[in-house]
N, CA and C atoms of all chains as a GROMACS GRO file, in nm:
protein
  612
    1MET      N    1  12.806  10.579   8.528
    1MET     CA    2  12.702  10.606   8.629
    1MET      C    3  12.654  10.750   8.619
    2ILE      N    4  12.524  10.762   8.607
    2ILE     CA    5  12.461  10.894   8.593
    2ILE      C    6  12.354  10.906   8.701
    3LEU      N    7  12.342  11.025   8.758
    3LEU     CA    8  12.238  11.050   8.856
    3LEU      C    9  12.126  11.131   8.791
    4GLU      N   10  12.004  11.077   8.794
    4GLU     CA   11  11.885  11.155   8.760
    4GLU      C   12  11.832  11.213   8.890
    5LEU      N   13  11.817  11.344   8.894
    5LEU     CA   14  11.768  11.410   9.014
    5LEU      C   15  11.636  11.477   8.978
    6ALA      N   16  11.528  11.429   9.039
    6ALA     CA   17  11.394  11.477   9.006
    6ALA      C   18  11.331  11.538   9.130
    7PHE      N   19  11.281  11.662   9.116
    7PHE     CA   20  11.210  11.729   9.224
    7PHE      C   21  11.061  11.727   9.192
    8ILE      N   22  10.982  11.679   9.288
    8ILE     CA   23  10.840  11.655   9.266
    8ILE      C   24  10.760  11.719   9.378
    9GLU      N   25  10.672  11.813   9.342
    9GLU     CA   26  10.587  11.876   9.444
    9GLU      C   27  10.457  11.797   9.458
   10VAL      N   28  10.419  11.773   9.584
   10VAL     CA   29  10.300  11.693   9.615
   10VAL      C   30  10.221  11.767   9.723
   11LEU      N   31  10.092  11.781   9.702
   11LEU     CA   32  10.010  11.850   9.803
   11LEU      C   33  10.006  11.767   9.932
   12PRO      N   34   9.999  11.836  10.049
   12PRO     CA   35  10.009  11.764  10.177
   12PRO      C   36   9.911  11.648  10.191
   13ALA      N   37   9.790  11.664  10.140
   13ALA     CA   38   9.691  11.556  10.155
   13ALA      C   39   9.735  11.428  10.083
   14ASN      N   40   9.827  11.442   9.989
   14ASN     CA   41   9.870  11.326   9.910
   14ASN      C   42  10.006  11.270   9.949
   15HIS      N   43  10.068  11.326  10.053
   15HIS     CA   44  10.204  11.281  10.086
   15HIS      C   45  10.212  11.130  10.110
   16GLU      N   46  10.122  11.082  10.196
   16GLU     CA   47  10.129  10.941  10.233
   16GLU      C   48  10.104  10.851  10.112
   17ALA      N   49  10.006  10.888  10.032
   17ALA     CA   50   9.975  10.807   9.913
   17ALA      C   51  10.089  10.813   9.812
   18PHE      N   52  10.151  10.928   9.798
   18PHE     CA   53  10.263  10.940   9.705
   18PHE      C   54  10.379  10.852   9.749
   19GLU      N   55  10.412  10.855   9.876
   19GLU     CA   56  10.524  10.774   9.925
   19GLU      C   57  10.498  10.625   9.900
   20ALA      N   58  10.374  10.582   9.922
   20ALA     CA   59  10.340  10.441   9.896
   20ALA      C   60  10.345  10.412   9.745
   21ALA      N   61  10.303  10.509   9.664
   21ALA     CA   62  10.304  10.488   9.519
   21ALA      C   63  10.446  10.477   9.466
   22VAL      N   64  10.538  10.555   9.522
   22VAL     CA   65  10.678  10.544   9.477
   22VAL      C   66  10.730  10.403   9.505
   23LYS      N   67  10.704  10.352   9.624
   23LYS     CA   68  10.752  10.216   9.656
   23LYS      C   69  10.693  10.114   9.558
   24LYS      N   70  10.564  10.125   9.535
   24LYS     CA   71  10.497  10.033   9.442
   24LYS      C   72  10.555  10.048   9.301
   25GLY      N   73  10.572  10.171   9.257
   25GLY     CA   74  10.622  10.195   9.122
   25GLY      C   75  10.765  10.146   9.103
   26VAL      N   76  10.846  10.164   9.205
   26VAL     CA   77  10.985  10.116   9.197
   26VAL      C   78  10.985   9.963   9.192
   27GLU      N   79  10.911   9.902   9.284
   27GLU     CA   80  10.917   9.756   9.293
   27GLU      C   81  10.856   9.688   9.171
   28GLU      N   82  10.748   9.747   9.118
   28GLU     CA   83  10.678   9.679   9.009
   28GLU      C   84  10.726   9.720   8.871
   29VAL      N   85  10.782   9.842   8.858
   29VAL     CA   86  10.812   9.894   8.724
   29VAL      C   87  10.957   9.940   8.711
   30LEU      N   88  10.996  10.044   8.786
   30LEU     CA   89  11.127  10.106   8.764
   30LEU      C   90  11.241  10.007   8.780
   31SER      N   91  11.230   9.917   8.875
   31SER     CA   92  11.339   9.822   8.901
   31SER      C   93  11.359   9.725   8.785
   32ARG      N   94  11.264   9.717   8.693
   32ARG     CA   95  11.276   9.628   8.576
   32ARG      C   96  11.342   9.698   8.458
   33ALA      N   97  11.367   9.828   8.468
   33ALA     CA   98  11.422   9.903   8.354
   33ALA      C   99  11.570   9.869   8.335
   34PRO      N  100  11.611   9.838   8.212
   34PRO     CA  101  11.753   9.812   8.186
   34PRO      C  102  11.837   9.934   8.224
   35GLY      N  103  11.947   9.911   8.293
   35GLY     CA  104  12.036  10.020   8.332
   35GLY      C  105  12.002  10.082   8.465
   36PHE      N  106  11.886  10.051   8.521
   36PHE     CA  107  11.850  10.103   8.654
   36PHE      C  108  11.940  10.038   8.759
   37ILE      N  109  11.993  10.122   8.849
   37ILE     CA  110  12.083  10.071   8.954
   37ILE      C  111  12.020  10.084   9.093
   38ALA      N  112  11.972  10.205   9.125
   38ALA     CA  113  11.922  10.229   9.261
   38ALA      C  114  11.841  10.357   9.263
   39VAL      N  115  11.758  10.373   9.366
   39VAL     CA  116  11.677  10.495   9.382
   39VAL      C  117  11.667  10.528   9.530
   40GLU      N  118  11.664  10.658   9.559
   40GLU     CA  119  11.638  10.705   9.695
   40GLU      C  120  11.525  10.808   9.689
   41LEU      N  121  11.436  10.800   9.785
   41LEU     CA  122  11.328  10.899   9.799
   41LEU      C  123  11.359  10.986   9.920
   42GLN      N  124  11.358  11.117   9.900
   42GLN     CA  125  11.387  11.210  10.009
   42GLN      C  126  11.280  11.319  10.013
   43LYS      N  127  11.262  11.377  10.130
   43LYS     CA  128  11.159  11.479  10.150
   43LYS      C  129  11.226  11.608  10.195
   44GLY      N  130  11.178  11.719  10.142
   44GLY     CA  131  11.239  11.848  10.171
   44GLY      C  132  11.218  11.892  10.315
   45ILE      N  133  11.318  11.958  10.370
   45ILE     CA  134  11.302  12.018  10.503
   45ILE      C  135  11.253  12.161  10.485
   46GLU      N  136  11.322  12.244  10.409
   46GLU     CA  137  11.272  12.380  10.384
   46GLU      C  138  11.149  12.377  10.289
   47ARG      N  139  11.152  12.287  10.194
   47ARG     CA  140  11.043  12.275  10.096
   47ARG      C  141  10.962  12.150  10.133
   48ALA      N  142  10.872  12.168  10.232
   48ALA     CA  143  10.808  12.051  10.295
   48ALA      C  144  10.712  11.977  10.201
   49ASP      N  145  10.672  12.041  10.090
   49ASP     CA  146  10.582  11.973   9.996
   49ASP      C  147  10.657  11.920   9.874
   50THR      N  148  10.790  11.921   9.880
   50THR     CA  149  10.868  11.872   9.767
   50THR      C  150  10.949  11.750   9.808
   51TYR      N  151  10.942  11.650   9.723
   51TYR     CA  152  11.023  11.529   9.737
   51TYR      C  153  11.133  11.534   9.632
   52ASN      N  154  11.240  11.459   9.655
   52ASN     CA  155  11.327  11.432   9.542
   52ASN      C  156  11.350  11.283   9.529
   53LEU      N  157  11.368  11.244   9.404
   53LEU     CA  158  11.411  11.109   9.372
   53LEU      C  159  11.551  11.117   9.314
   54HIS      N  160  11.643  11.045   9.374
   54HIS     CA  161  11.776  11.024   9.317
   54HIS      C  162  11.770  10.888   9.247
   55ILE      N  163  11.780  10.889   9.116
   55ILE     CA  164  11.776  10.761   9.044
   55ILE      C  165  11.910  10.742   8.973
   56HIS      N  166  11.976  10.634   9.006
   56HIS     CA  167  12.108  10.604   8.951
   56HIS      C  168  12.092  10.510   8.831
   57TRP      N  169  12.150  10.553   8.717
   57TRP     CA  170  12.143  10.475   8.592
   57TRP      C  171  12.284  10.444   8.545
   58GLU      N  172  12.298  10.336   8.471
   58GLU     CA  173  12.431  10.304   8.417
   58GLU      C  174  12.476  10.408   8.315
   59THR      N  175  12.386  10.452   8.227
   59THR     CA  176  12.418  10.556   8.129
   59THR      C  177  12.302  10.655   8.120
   60LEU      N  178  12.330  10.772   8.064
   60LEU     CA  179  12.225  10.873   8.044
   60LEU      C  180  12.114  10.818   7.954
   61GLU      N  181  12.154  10.747   7.849
   61GLU     CA  182  12.056  10.696   7.752
   61GLU      C  183  11.968  10.586   7.812
   62ASP      N  184  12.017  10.517   7.914
   62ASP     CA  185  11.930  10.418   7.980
   62ASP      C  186  11.805  10.487   8.034
   63HIS      N  187  11.819  10.612   8.079
   63HIS     CA  188  11.702  10.687   8.125
   63HIS      C  189  11.630  10.758   8.011
   64THR      N  190  11.705  10.841   7.936
   64THR     CA  191  11.640  10.933   7.842
   64THR      C  192  11.583  10.864   7.719
   65VAL      N  193  11.643  10.753   7.680
   65VAL     CA  194  11.594  10.680   7.562
   65VAL      C  195  11.530  10.548   7.607
   66GLY      N  196  11.612  10.462   7.667
   66GLY     CA  197  11.565  10.327   7.699
   66GLY      C  198  11.440  10.327   7.786
   67PHE      N  199  11.442  10.405   7.894
   67PHE     CA  200  11.328  10.403   7.986
   67PHE      C  201  11.213  10.492   7.936
   68ARG      N  202  11.248  10.616   7.898
   68ARG     CA  203  11.139  10.709   7.863
   68ARG      C  204  11.062  10.666   7.738
   69GLU      N  205  11.128  10.591   7.650
   69GLU     CA  206  11.058  10.548   7.528
   69GLU      C  207  11.001  10.407   7.541
   70SER      N  208  11.006  10.353   7.661
   70SER     CA  209  10.952  10.217   7.682
   70SER      C  210  10.813  10.223   7.742
   71GLU      N  211  10.746  10.109   7.737
   71GLU     CA  212  10.613  10.100   7.800
   71GLU      C  213  10.623  10.117   7.952
   72LEU      N  214  10.740  10.083   8.007
   72LEU     CA  215  10.756  10.096   8.151
   72LEU      C  216  10.734  10.239   8.199
   73PHE      N  217  10.776  10.336   8.117
   73PHE     CA  218  10.763  10.476   8.159
   73PHE      C  219  10.616  10.514   8.180
   74GLY      N  220  10.531  10.470   8.088
   74GLY     CA  221  10.388  10.498   8.104
   74GLY      C  222  10.330  10.433   8.229
   75GLN      N  223  10.377  10.312   8.256
   75GLN     CA  224  10.328  10.241   8.376
   75GLN      C  225  10.374  10.311   8.504
   76TRP      N  226  10.499  10.356   8.505
   76TRP     CA  227  10.557  10.427   8.620
   76TRP      C  228  10.481  10.557   8.645
   77ARG      N  229  10.460  10.634   8.539
   77ARG     CA  230  10.390  10.761   8.554
   77ARG      C  231  10.242  10.740   8.591
   78ALA      N  232  10.183  10.631   8.547
   78ALA     CA  233  10.043  10.605   8.584
   78ALA      C  234  10.032  10.581   8.735
   79ILE      N  235  10.136  10.523   8.792
   79ILE     CA  236  10.132  10.492   8.936
   79ILE      C  237  10.162  10.617   9.021
   80ILE      N  238  10.263  10.696   8.983
   80ILE     CA  239  10.302  10.808   9.070
   80ILE      C  240  10.252  10.944   9.022
   81GLY      N  241  10.224  10.956   8.890
   81GLY     CA  242  10.197  11.089   8.833
   81GLY      C  243  10.069  11.154   8.882
   82VAL      N  244   9.975  11.073   8.927
   82VAL     CA  245   9.846  11.126   8.974
   82VAL      C  246   9.865  11.216   9.097
   83TYR      N  247   9.978  11.201   9.165
   83TYR     CA  248  10.002  11.281   9.286
   83TYR      C  249  10.087  11.405   9.262
   84PHE      N  250  10.131  11.429   9.138
   84PHE     CA  251  10.214  11.546   9.110
   84PHE      C  252  10.130  11.674   9.117
   85ALA      N  253  10.173  11.772   9.196
   85ALA     CA  254  10.103  11.901   9.197
   85ALA      C  255  10.145  11.986   9.078
   86ASN      N  256  10.263  11.959   9.023
   86ASN     CA  257  10.319  12.031   8.908
   86ASN      C  258  10.404  11.932   8.829
   87PRO      N  259  10.439  11.968   8.705
   87PRO     CA  260  10.534  11.881   8.634
   87PRO      C  261  10.665  11.874   8.712
   88PRO      N  262  10.724  11.756   8.725
   88PRO     CA  263  10.850  11.745   8.799
   88PRO      C  264  10.964  11.815   8.726
   89VAL      N  265  11.064  11.856   8.801
   89VAL     CA  266  11.185  11.916   8.745
   89VAL      C  267  11.295  11.809   8.749
   90VAL      N  268  11.343  11.770   8.630
   90VAL     CA  269  11.436  11.656   8.620
   90VAL      C  270  11.564  11.700   8.549
   91GLN      N  271  11.677  11.672   8.612
   91GLN     CA  272  11.808  11.698   8.548
   91GLN      C  273  11.902  11.584   8.580
   92HIS      N  274  12.010  11.576   8.501
   92HIS     CA  275  12.107  11.467   8.513
   92HIS      C  276  12.243  11.521   8.554
   93TRP      N  277  12.315  11.440   8.630
   93TRP     CA  278  12.444  11.481   8.690
   93TRP      C  279  12.544  11.367   8.680
   94SER      N  280  12.667  11.405   8.654
   94SER     CA  281  12.777  11.307   8.647
   94SER      C  282  12.859  11.316   8.775
   95GLY      N  283  12.880  11.204   8.838
   95GLY     CA  284  12.963  11.202   8.959
   95GLY      C  285  13.110  11.222   8.925
   96LEU      N  286  13.176  11.312   8.998
   96LEU     CA  287  13.318  11.339   8.973
   96LEU      C  288  13.407  11.283   9.084
   97TRP      N  289  13.358  11.293   9.208
   97TRP     CA  290  13.447  11.267   9.320
   97TRP      C  291  13.364  11.242   9.445
   98ARG      N  292  13.415  11.158   9.533
   98ARG     CA  293  13.343  11.124   9.655
   98ARG      C  294  13.443  11.110   9.768
   99TYR      N  295  13.406  11.158   9.885
   99TYR     CA  296  13.492  11.148  10.003
   99TYR      C  297  13.405  11.100  10.119
  100VAL      N  298  13.449  10.997  10.186
  100VAL     CA  299  13.376  10.945  10.301
  100VAL      C  300  13.469  10.953  10.422
  101LYS      N  301  13.418  11.012  10.530
  101LYS     CA  302  13.500  11.026  10.651
  101LYS      C  303  13.538  10.890  10.704
  102SER      N  304  13.665  10.871  10.732
  102SER     CA  305  13.710  10.738  10.775
  102SER      C  306  13.705  10.729  10.927
  103MET      N  307  12.037  11.115  10.973
  103MET     CA  308  12.112  11.146  10.852
  103MET      C  309  12.034  11.249  10.768
  104ILE      N  310  12.102  11.354  10.734
  104ILE     CA  311  12.042  11.463  10.657
  104ILE      C  312  12.131  11.488  10.535
  105LEU      N  313  12.066  11.515  10.422
  105LEU     CA  314  12.141  11.549  10.302
  105LEU      C  315  12.134  11.700  10.279
  106GLU      N  316  12.250  11.763  10.272
  106GLU     CA  317  12.259  11.902  10.225
  106GLU      C  318  12.287  11.894  10.076
  107LEU      N  319  12.200  11.958   9.996
  107LEU     CA  320  12.217  11.957   9.851
  107LEU      C  321  12.242  12.102   9.808
  108ALA      N  322  12.362  12.127   9.757
  108ALA     CA  323  12.401  12.263   9.719
  108ALA      C  324  12.431  12.268   9.569
  109PHE      N  325  12.368  12.363   9.500
  109PHE     CA  326  12.394  12.384   9.358
  109PHE      C  327  12.480  12.509   9.344
  110ILE      N  328  12.590  12.495   9.272
  110ILE     CA  329  12.691  12.601   9.264
  110ILE      C  330  12.726  12.625   9.118
  111GLU      N  331  12.703  12.748   9.072
  111GLU     CA  332  12.738  12.782   8.934
  111GLU      C  333  12.882  12.834   8.929
  112VAL      N  334  12.957  12.784   8.831
  112VAL     CA  335  13.099  12.820   8.817
  112VAL      C  336  13.125  12.851   8.669
  113LEU      N  337  13.189  12.963   8.641
  113LEU     CA  338  13.218  12.996   8.502
  113LEU      C  339  13.316  12.894   8.443
  114PRO      N  340  13.303  12.864   8.312
  114PRO     CA  341  13.384  12.758   8.251
  114PRO      C  342  13.534  12.773   8.275
  115ALA      N  343  13.585  12.894   8.272
  115ALA     CA  344  13.730  12.913   8.292
  115ALA      C  345  13.776  12.866   8.431
  116ASN      N  346  13.682  12.855   8.524
  116ASN     CA  347  13.717  12.818   8.662
  116ASN      C  348  13.684  12.673   8.698
  117HIS      N  349  13.632  12.596   8.603
  117HIS     CA  350  13.588  12.461   8.638
  117HIS      C  351  13.700  12.379   8.701
  118GLU      N  352  13.815  12.377   8.636
  118GLU     CA  353  13.924  12.292   8.684
  118GLU      C  354  13.972  12.338   8.822
  119ALA      N  355  13.985  12.467   8.839
  119ALA     CA  356  14.031  12.520   8.968
  119ALA      C  357  13.927  12.494   9.077
  120PHE      N  358  13.799  12.507   9.042
  120PHE     CA  359  13.694  12.480   9.141
  120PHE      C  360  13.698  12.335   9.186
  121GLU      N  361  13.710  12.244   9.092
  121GLU     CA  362  13.713  12.101   9.128
  121GLU      C  363  13.831  12.071   9.221
  122ALA      N  364  13.945  12.130   9.193
  122ALA     CA  365  14.062  12.110   9.280
  122ALA      C  366  14.039  12.174   9.417
  123ALA      N  367  13.974  12.290   9.418
  123ALA     CA  368  13.948  12.359   9.544
  123ALA      C  369  13.852  12.280   9.632
  124VAL      N  370  13.753  12.215   9.571
  124VAL     CA  371  13.661  12.133   9.650
  124VAL      C  372  13.738  12.021   9.720
  125LYS      N  373  13.824  11.954   9.645
  125LYS     CA  374  13.900  11.844   9.706
  125LYS      C  375  13.985  11.896   9.823
  126LYS      N  376  14.053  12.008   9.800
  126LYS     CA  377  14.136  12.067   9.905
  126LYS      C  378  14.050  12.107  10.026
  127GLY      N  379  13.938  12.172   9.998
  127GLY     CA  380  13.852  12.219  10.106
  127GLY      C  381  13.792  12.104  10.187
  128VAL      N  382  13.756  11.997  10.119
  128VAL     CA  383  13.702  11.881  10.190
  128VAL      C  384  13.810  11.818  10.276
  129GLU      N  385  13.926  11.796  10.216
  129GLU     CA  386  14.032  11.726  10.288
  129GLU      C  387  14.086  11.808  10.406
  130GLU      N  388  14.096  11.939  10.387
  130GLU     CA  389  14.160  12.022  10.490
  130GLU      C  390  14.060  12.078  10.592
  131VAL      N  391  13.934  12.096  10.550
  131VAL     CA  392  13.840  12.168  10.638
  131VAL      C  393  13.711  12.088  10.663
  132LEU      N  394  13.634  12.064  10.558
  132LEU     CA  395  13.500  12.007  10.578
  132LEU      C  396  13.504  11.874  10.651
  133SER      N  397  13.602  11.792  10.619
  133SER     CA  398  13.610  11.659  10.681
  133SER      C  399  13.636  11.665  10.831
  134ARG      N  400  13.676  11.782  10.882
  134ARG     CA  401  13.701  11.798  11.026
  134ARG      C  402  13.577  11.844  11.102
  135ALA      N  403  13.469  11.874  11.029
  135ALA     CA  404  13.350  11.927  11.096
  135ALA      C  405  13.276  11.816  11.171
  136PRO      N  406  13.239  11.840  11.296
  136PRO     CA  407  13.161  11.740  11.369
  136PRO      C  408  13.029  11.710  11.297
  137GLY      N  409  12.997  11.583  11.284
  137GLY     CA  410  12.872  11.544  11.219
  137GLY      C  411  12.885  11.523  11.070
  138PHE      N  412  12.997  11.563  11.012
  138PHE     CA  413  13.017  11.540  10.868
  138PHE      C  414  13.036  11.391  10.844
  139ILE      N  415  12.967  11.338  10.741
  139ILE     CA  416  12.977  11.195  10.710
  139ILE      C  417  13.045  11.171  10.575
  140ALA      N  418  12.997  11.238  10.472
  140ALA     CA  419  13.048  11.211  10.336
  140ALA      C  420  13.006  11.325  10.244
  141VAL      N  421  13.075  11.335  10.130
  141VAL     CA  422  13.041  11.437  10.030
  141VAL      C  423  13.064  11.379   9.892
  142GLU      N  424  12.979  11.420   9.798
  142GLU     CA  425  12.999  11.386   9.656
  142GLU      C  426  12.994  11.515   9.575
  143LEU      N  427  13.082  11.525   9.478
  143LEU     CA  428  13.081  11.637   9.383
  143LEU      C  429  13.032  11.585   9.249
  144GLN      N  430  12.932  11.654   9.194
  144GLN     CA  431  12.876  11.613   9.065
  144GLN      C  432  12.865  11.735   8.973
  145LYS      N  433  12.867  11.709   8.842
  145LYS     CA  434  12.863  11.816   8.743
  145LYS      C  435  12.739  11.798   8.656
  146GLY      N  436  12.674  11.907   8.626
  146GLY     CA  437  12.550  11.902   8.550
  146GLY      C  438  12.571  11.859   8.406
  147ILE      N  439  12.476  11.784   8.354
  147ILE     CA  440  12.478  11.748   8.212
  147ILE      C  441  12.401  11.855   8.134
  148GLU      N  442  12.276  11.881   8.169
  148GLU     CA  443  12.202  11.989   8.102
  148GLU      C  444  12.256  12.126   8.145
  149ARG      N  445  12.292  12.139   8.270
  149ARG     CA  446  12.343  12.266   8.325
  149ARG      C  447  12.495  12.252   8.340
  150ALA      N  448  12.565  12.271   8.229
  150ALA     CA  449  12.708  12.235   8.224
  150ALA      C  450  12.795  12.324   8.311
  151ASP      N  451  12.745  12.440   8.354
  151ASP     CA  452  12.824  12.527   8.441
  151ASP      C  453  12.781  12.516   8.587
  152THR      N  454  12.699  12.416   8.617
  152THR     CA  455  12.653  12.400   8.755
  152THR      C  456  12.702  12.266   8.812
  153TYR      N  457  12.757  12.277   8.931
  153TYR     CA  458  12.797  12.158   9.007
  153TYR      C  459  12.695  12.138   9.118
  154ASN      N  460  12.691  12.016   9.171
  154ASN     CA  461  12.623  12.003   9.299
  154ASN      C  462  12.714  11.931   9.397
  155LEU      N  463  12.696  11.968   9.522
  155LEU     CA  464  12.759  11.898   9.633
  155LEU      C  465  12.649  11.830   9.713
  156HIS      N  466  12.661  11.700   9.729
  156HIS     CA  467  12.577  11.626   9.822
  156HIS      C  468  12.661  11.611   9.948
  157ILE      N  469  12.616  11.674  10.056
  157ILE     CA  470  12.692  11.661  10.181
  157ILE      C  471  12.601  11.594  10.284
  158HIS      N  472  12.650  11.482  10.336
  158HIS     CA  473  12.572  11.403  10.432
  158HIS      C  474  12.617  11.440  10.573
  159TRP      N  475  12.518  11.476  10.656
  159TRP     CA  476  12.544  11.516  10.795
  159TRP      C  477  12.465  11.426  10.888
  160GLU      N  478  12.514  11.411  11.010
  160GLU     CA  479  12.440  11.329  11.107
  160GLU      C  480  12.308  11.396  11.144
  161THR      N  481  12.310  11.528  11.166
  161THR     CA  482  12.186  11.602  11.197
  161THR      C  483  12.185  11.733  11.119
  162LEU      N  484  12.066  11.791  11.107
  162LEU     CA  485  12.053  11.921  11.040
  162LEU      C  486  12.138  12.027  11.110
  163GLU      N  487  12.136  12.024  11.243
  163GLU     CA  488  12.207  12.126  11.320
  163GLU      C  489  12.359  12.113  11.307
  164ASP      N  490  12.406  11.993  11.278
  164ASP     CA  491  12.550  11.979  11.254
  164ASP      C  492  12.594  12.070  11.140
  165HIS      N  493  12.506  12.089  11.042
  165HIS     CA  494  12.538  12.180  10.932
  165HIS      C  495  12.500  12.324  10.964
  166THR      N  496  12.372  12.345  11.000
  166THR     CA  497  12.320  12.481  11.006
  166THR      C  498  12.372  12.560  11.126
  167VAL      N  499  12.405  12.491  11.232
  167VAL     CA  500  12.456  12.559  11.352
  167VAL      C  501  12.604  12.526  11.371
  168GLY      N  502  12.633  12.398  11.391
  168GLY     CA  503  12.769  12.358  11.424
  168GLY      C  504  12.872  12.402  11.322
  169PHE      N  505  12.844  12.375  11.194
  169PHE     CA  506  12.942  12.408  11.092
  169PHE      C  507  12.936  12.555  11.052
  170ARG      N  508  12.814  12.603  11.025
  170ARG     CA  509  12.803  12.740  10.973
  170ARG      C  510  12.848  12.845  11.073
  171GLU      N  511  12.838  12.813  11.201
  171GLU     CA  512  12.879  12.910  11.303
  171GLU      C  513  13.022  12.886  11.352
  172SER      N  514  13.091  12.795  11.288
  172SER     CA  515  13.229  12.766  11.330
  172SER      C  516  13.330  12.838  11.240
  173GLU      N  517  13.453  12.841  11.286
  173GLU     CA  518  13.560  12.898  11.204
  173GLU      C  519  13.584  12.816  11.078
  174LEU      N  520  13.550  12.688  11.086
  174LEU     CA  521  13.570  12.602  10.968
  174LEU      C  522  13.493  12.654  10.848
  175PHE      N  523  13.373  12.708  10.871
  175PHE     CA  524  13.290  12.755  10.760
  175PHE      C  525  13.361  12.866  10.682
  176GLY      N  526  13.421  12.958  10.753
  176GLY     CA  527  13.495  13.065  10.687
  176GLY      C  528  13.614  13.013  10.607
  177GLN      N  529  13.681  12.913  10.664
  177GLN     CA  530  13.796  12.854  10.594
  177GLN      C  531  13.751  12.781  10.466
  178TRP      N  532  13.640  12.709  10.477
  178TRP     CA  533  13.583  12.635  10.362
  178TRP      C  534  13.543  12.732  10.251
  179ARG      N  535  13.472  12.837  10.289
  179ARG     CA  536  13.426  12.934  10.189
  179ARG      C  537  13.544  13.012  10.129
  180ALA      N  538  13.650  13.032  10.207
  180ALA     CA  539  13.766  13.103  10.153
  180ALA      C  540  13.832  13.020  10.043
  181ILE      N  541  13.824  12.888  10.056
  181ILE     CA  542  13.889  12.800   9.957
  181ILE      C  543  13.804  12.786   9.832
  182ILE      N  544  13.672  12.765   9.847
  182ILE     CA  545  13.590  12.737   9.728
  182ILE      C  546  13.510  12.857   9.679
  183GLY      N  547  13.482  12.954   9.769
  183GLY     CA  548  13.388  13.061   9.736
  183GLY      C  549  13.435  13.156   9.627
  184VAL      N  550  13.564  13.167   9.608
  184VAL     CA  551  13.619  13.256   9.507
  184VAL      C  552  13.576  13.214   9.366
  185TYR      N  553  13.534  13.090   9.351
  185TYR     CA  554  13.495  13.040   9.218
  185TYR      C  555  13.344  13.045   9.193
  186PHE      N  556  13.266  13.088   9.291
  186PHE     CA  557  13.120  13.093   9.274
  186PHE      C  558  13.083  13.205   9.176
  187ALA      N  559  13.006  13.173   9.073
  187ALA     CA  560  12.956  13.277   8.982
  187ALA      C  561  12.836  13.348   9.042
  188ASN      N  562  12.765  13.280   9.132
  188ASN     CA  563  12.647  13.333   9.201
  188ASN      C  564  12.643  13.271   9.340
  189PRO      N  565  12.560  13.327   9.429
  189PRO     CA  566  12.544  13.260   9.558
  189PRO      C  567  12.487  13.119   9.538
  190PRO      N  568  12.541  13.020   9.606
  190PRO     CA  569  12.489  12.884   9.588
  190PRO      C  570  12.347  12.869   9.641
  191VAL      N  571  12.275  12.772   9.587
  191VAL     CA  572  12.140  12.740   9.633
  191VAL      C  573  12.150  12.614   9.718
  192VAL      N  574  12.116  12.626   9.845
  192VAL     CA  575  12.137  12.516   9.941
  192VAL      C  576  12.006  12.479  10.008
  193GLN      N  577  11.972  12.351  10.005
  193GLN     CA  578  11.855  12.302  10.078
  193GLN      C  579  11.887  12.167  10.140
  194HIS      N  580  11.802  12.130  10.236
  194HIS     CA  581  11.824  12.005  10.312
  194HIS      C  582  11.710  11.907  10.288
  195TRP      N  583  11.744  11.779  10.293
  195TRP     CA  584  11.651  11.672  10.259
  195TRP      C  585  11.668  11.556  10.356
  196SER      N  586  11.555  11.496  10.390
  196SER     CA  587  11.555  11.378  10.478
  196SER      C  588  11.533  11.253  10.395
  197GLY      N  589  11.619  11.155  10.410
  197GLY     CA  590  11.601  11.030  10.337
  197GLY      C  591  11.484  10.951  10.394
  198LEU      N  592  11.398  10.900  10.307
  198LEU     CA  593  11.282  10.822  10.350
  198LEU      C  594  11.296  10.674  10.317
  199TRP      N  595  11.355  10.647  10.199
  199TRP     CA  596  11.348  10.510  10.148
  199TRP      C  597  11.452  10.492  10.040
  200ARG      N  598  11.506  10.374  10.030
  200ARG     CA  599  11.610  10.345   9.932
  200ARG      C  600  11.588  10.205   9.877
  201TYR      N  601  11.610  10.189   9.748
  201TYR     CA  602  11.596  10.058   9.683
  201TYR      C  603  11.716  10.038   9.593
  202VAL      N  604  11.785   9.928   9.608
  202VAL     CA  605  11.900   9.896   9.523
  202VAL      C  606  11.868   9.768   9.449
  203LYS      N  607  11.887   9.770   9.317
  203LYS     CA  608  11.859   9.651   9.236
  203LYS      C  609  11.949   9.537   9.280
  204SER      N  610  11.889   9.422   9.302
  204SER     CA  611  11.969   9.308   9.350
  204SER      C  612  12.022   9.228   9.233
   0.00000   0.00000   0.00000
């Protein structure tokens, strides 16, 4: 399990359209990608024009090779990319440990 | 529910000690903070000397006021802060939407 963490800046006039586009893009495209597990959309509190996407993949290559080199990637970016104010900042993270209050 | 996302750089010689310190600090201190829900520790793939902590709180103020102004904060930082190579970068995020592949 690998976490893709993407920070995406969106101008205020496009917030609502971007949020709707993410839902559409996930349901129609991203959810069909091999190795895709789950996604969360979050909005910044201090950085009010920045969203993040937490995308969980089975392996790093499911994202960096399988998805990015597939036709699905172009379709996904066509749906959400029009709302990007800047190129997104994307990095990957490996989960080490988790604690949940009982 | 609010996500605190903290990026923490740690020099390679301290990775193992830092990971152990996080577990100790969570179990002995952070887990006792009012409003604390869960935490995940992750390690960067591209940024191999950077960890992130995802800390889930019931409200923003549970972190920014309740925890940071309590004695627990000093105890937490005493356990993990010795391993910080730089001041951590901490921001808060509101969850909007989640999709899990069925």
